[in-house]
C-alpha positions in Angstrom: 3.0 -4.9 -8.5 4.6 -8.2 -7.9 2.3 -10.7 -9.7 4.0 -13.6 -8.0 3.2 -12.3 -4.5 0.3 -14.3 -3.0 -2.6 -12.4 -1.5 -4.8 -13.9 1.2 -7.9 -15.6 0.0 -11.2 -13.8 0.2 -12.1 -15.7 3.4 -8.7 -15.0 5.0 -9.2 -11.3 4.2 -12.6 -11.2 5.8 -11.3 -11.4 9.4 -8.9 -8.5 9.3 -11.5 -6.4 7.4 -14.1 -7.2 10.0 -11.8 -6.2 12.8 -10.9 -2.9 11.1 -14.6 -2.3 10.4 -15.4 -2.8 14.1 -12.6 -0.3 15.0 -14.0 2.3 12.6 -17.7 1.8 13.7 -16.5 2.5 17.3 -15.1 5.8 16.0 -18.3 7.0 14.3 -18.0 5.6 10.8 -21.2 4.5 9.2 -21.3 0.9 7.9 -21.8 1.4 4.1 -21.5 -1.1 1.3 -18.6 0.8 -0.2 -16.7 0.8 3.1 -17.2 -2.9 3.6 -16.2 -3.8 0.0 -13.1 -1.5 0.1 -11.9 -2.9 3.4 -12.3 -6.5 2.1 -10.5 -5.7 -1.2 -7.7 -4.0 0.6 -7.3 -6.8 3.2 -7.3 -9.4 0.3 -4.4 -7.5 -1.5 -1.9 -6.0 0.9 0.1 -4.2 -1.8 -0.2 -0.5 -2.4 -2.5 0.3 -5.4 -3.8 3.5 -7.0 -7.4 4.6 -6.6 -8.0 3.5 -10.2 -6.7 0.1 -9.4 -8.8 -0.2 -6.3 -11.8 1.0 -8.3 -11.2 -1.8 -10.8 -11.9 -4.4 -8.1 -15.1 -6.3 -8.9 -16.9 -5.3 -5.8 -16.0 -1.6 -6.3 -16.6 -1.1 -10.0 -19.9 0.6 -9.5 -18.4 3.2 -7.1 -17.4 6.6 -8.5 -13.8 7.7 -8.2 -14.9 10.6 -6.0 -16.6 8.2 -3.6 -13.5 6.0 -3.3 -11.2 9.0 -2.9 -13.3 10.5 -0.1 -13.6 7.1 1.6 -9.8 6.5 1.3 -9.0 9.9 2.8 -11.3 9.2 5.8 -9.6 5.8 6.2 -6.2 7.5 6.0 -7.2 10.0 8.7 -8.5 7.2 10.9 -5.0 5.6 10.6 -6.0 2.4 9.0 -4.8 3.3 5.5 -1.5 4.8 4.4 -0.7 6.8 1.3 2.5 5.4 -0.4 4.6 7.7 -2.5 5.9 5.6 -5.4 7.7 8.4 -7.3 6.2 9.1 -10.8 3.2 6.8 -10.2 -0.1 8.2 -9.0 -0.6 8.1 -5.2 -1.1 4.6 -3.9 -3.0 3.4 -0.8 -2.4 0.4 1.4 -4.4 -1.0 4.3 -2.4 -1.1 7.5 -3.0 -4.5 9.0 -0.6 -5.1 11.9 2.9 -4.1 12.8 5.0 -1.5 11.0 4.2 -0.6 7.5 6.4 -2.3 4.9 9.1 -0.5 2.8 9.6 -1.0 -0.9 11.9 -1.1 -3.9 10.2 0.7 -6.8 11.2 0.1 -10.4 11.5 3.4 -12.2 11.0 1.6 -15.5 7.9 -0.6 -15.1 6.6 0.7 -11.7 6.9 -2.8 -10.1 7.2 -3.1 -6.4 9.2 -5.4 -4.2 8.7 -5.4 -0.4 12.0 -5.1 1.5 12.8 -5.8 5.1 13.4 -2.6 7.0 16.8 -2.6 8.8 16.4 -2.7 12.6 18.5 0.6 12.8 15.6 2.4 11.2 13.2 1.3 14.0 15.8 2.3 16.6 16.0 5.8 14.9 12.2 6.2 15.1 12.3 5.3 18.8 15.3 7.7 19.4 13.5 10.5 17.6 10.4 10.0 19.6 12.3 10.0 22.9 14.4 13.1 22.0 11.6 15.2 20.6 8.6 14.0 22.7 6.7 13.2 19.6 4.3 10.3 19.7 3.8 7.5 17.1 6.9 8.4 15.1 7.0 6.5 11.8 8.8 6.6 8.6 8.1 5.9 4.9 11.0 4.5 3.0 11.0 3.7 -0.7 14.1 2.8 -2.7 14.0 3.5 -6.5 15.9 1.7 -9.2 15.5 -0.6 -12.2 14.3 -4.2 -11.5 16.2 -7.2 -12.8 13.7 -7.9 -15.5 13.7 -4.3 -16.9 17.5 -4.2 -16.6 17.8 -7.4 -18.5 15.4 -6.1 -21.2 17.4 -2.9 -21.4 20.7 -4.8 -21.7 19.2 -7.0 -24.5 18.1 -3.9 -26.4 21.5 -2.2 -26.1 23.2 -5.5 -27.3 20.9 -5.8 -30.3 21.6 -2.1 -31.3 25.3 -2.8 -31.2 25.1 -5.8 -33.7 
């Protein structure tokens, strides 16, 4: 996670969470305390997080991991949450607010994330694939893996100290 990234305040996150909740209620979801809390937490922090990390949020700490997992799968099936593959890390989940889902650089050393802008050619490729194949709602997931500058610097410093 990028600790320097700013998440919306709780009140700013309430509006998107309410809109998504209304969407879900229209599709047969039951309004539960766990659902409302999870949507608010996910709207307040747009970064992908593991189930354990979501479960550590203050409003979700009394929920079992099984409850959160089942709820997350339902939200994923409803198309409001996406599962993000971050390599060696456990599966992460992210609320889809508006527009295309973001792509990431993933540090293979510390697990840190940095959102990157998707090249326009990737969106064109999605459109072309949809047109050629007849598939609908074609999307991609793109993660780049490497070592972040901080880990690379620490690694270089360790190598230099070993050479002294």
